[in-house]
C-alpha positions as CSV (number, residue, x, y, z in Angstrom):
1,X,0.0,0.0,0.0
2,X,2.9,2.4,0.5
3,X,3.4,2.3,-3.3
4,X,0.1,4.0,-4.1
5,X,1.4,7.4,-3.0
6,X,5.0,7.7,-4.2
7,X,4.8,11.4,-4.7
8,X,4.6,12.0,-0.9
9,X,8.0,10.4,-0.3
10,X,10.3,13.2,0.6
11,X,7.5,15.9,0.3
12,X,8.8,17.6,3.4
13,X,12.0,18.5,1.5
14,X,10.0,20.5,-1.1
15,X,8.2,22.7,1.5
16,X,9.2,26.4,1.3
17,X,9.1,28.1,4.7
18,X,7.6,31.6,4.6
19,X,9.5,34.3,6.4
20,X,8.2,36.0,9.5
21,X,5.8,39.0,8.9
22,X,8.5,41.6,9.6
23,X,10.9,40.1,7.1
24,X,8.1,39.7,4.6
25,X,7.1,43.4,5.0
26,X,10.7,44.5,4.5
27,X,11.0,42.4,1.3
28,X,7.7,43.7,-0.1
29,X,8.8,47.3,0.7
30,X,12.2,46.8,-1.1
31,X,10.4,45.2,-4.1
32,X,8.0,48.1,-4.3
33,X,10.8,50.7,-4.1
34,X,12.7,48.8,-6.9
35,X,9.6,48.8,-9.1
36,X,9.1,52.5,-8.5
37,X,12.7,53.3,-9.5
38,X,12.4,51.2,-12.6
39,X,9.2,52.9,-13.6
40,X,10.6,56.3,-12.9
41,X,13.7,55.6,-15.1
42,X,11.8,53.8,-17.9
43,X,12.7,55.4,-21.2
44,X,15.5,57.5,-19.8
45,X,19.0,56.7,-21.1
46,X,20.9,58.6,-18.4
47,X,19.0,59.0,-15.2
48,X,21.9,60.6,-13.3
49,X,22.1,63.4,-15.9
50,X,18.4,64.0,-15.6
51,X,18.7,64.3,-11.8
52,X,21.6,66.8,-12.1
53,X,19.4,68.9,-14.5
54,X,16.5,68.8,-12.1
55,X,18.6,69.9,-9.2
56,X,20.2,72.7,-11.3
57,X,16.8,73.9,-12.4
58,X,15.5,73.8,-8.8
59,X,18.5,75.8,-7.6
60,X,18.0,78.4,-10.4
61,X,14.3,78.8,-9.5
62,X,15.2,79.2,-5.8
63,X,17.8,81.9,-6.7
64,X,15.2,83.6,-8.9
65,X,12.7,83.7,-6.0
66,X,15.3,85.0,-3.6
67,X,16.4,87.8,-6.0
68,X,12.7,88.8,-6.6
69,X,12.0,89.0,-2.9
70,X,15.2,91.1,-2.2
71,X,14.3,93.4,-5.1
72,X,17.4,92.8,-7.2
73,X,15.6,91.4,-10.1
74,X,18.6,89.6,-11.5
75,X,17.5,89.9,-15.1
76,X,18.2,92.1,-18.0
77,X,16.9,95.7,-17.8
78,X,15.1,97.1,-20.7
79,X,15.1,100.8,-21.6
80,X,12.1,102.0,-23.5
81,X,12.4,104.9,-25.9
């Protein structure tokens, strides 16, 4: 009779243990972060260059706001007439 269920021999070796809930949450968070980065960089050949451009643009906008508040203007002056 032991021959009728040969697939159960050694079945305990095939069991995959699930990690504890904290480890599982950490794995899921890492996977979600990885997917988000991949989605953000999809179609971009050089993501580092894009980041540098964004930071430079933000810095320029910040300087423009500071110069507007202080009244310096910082731009070209036009003379009419």
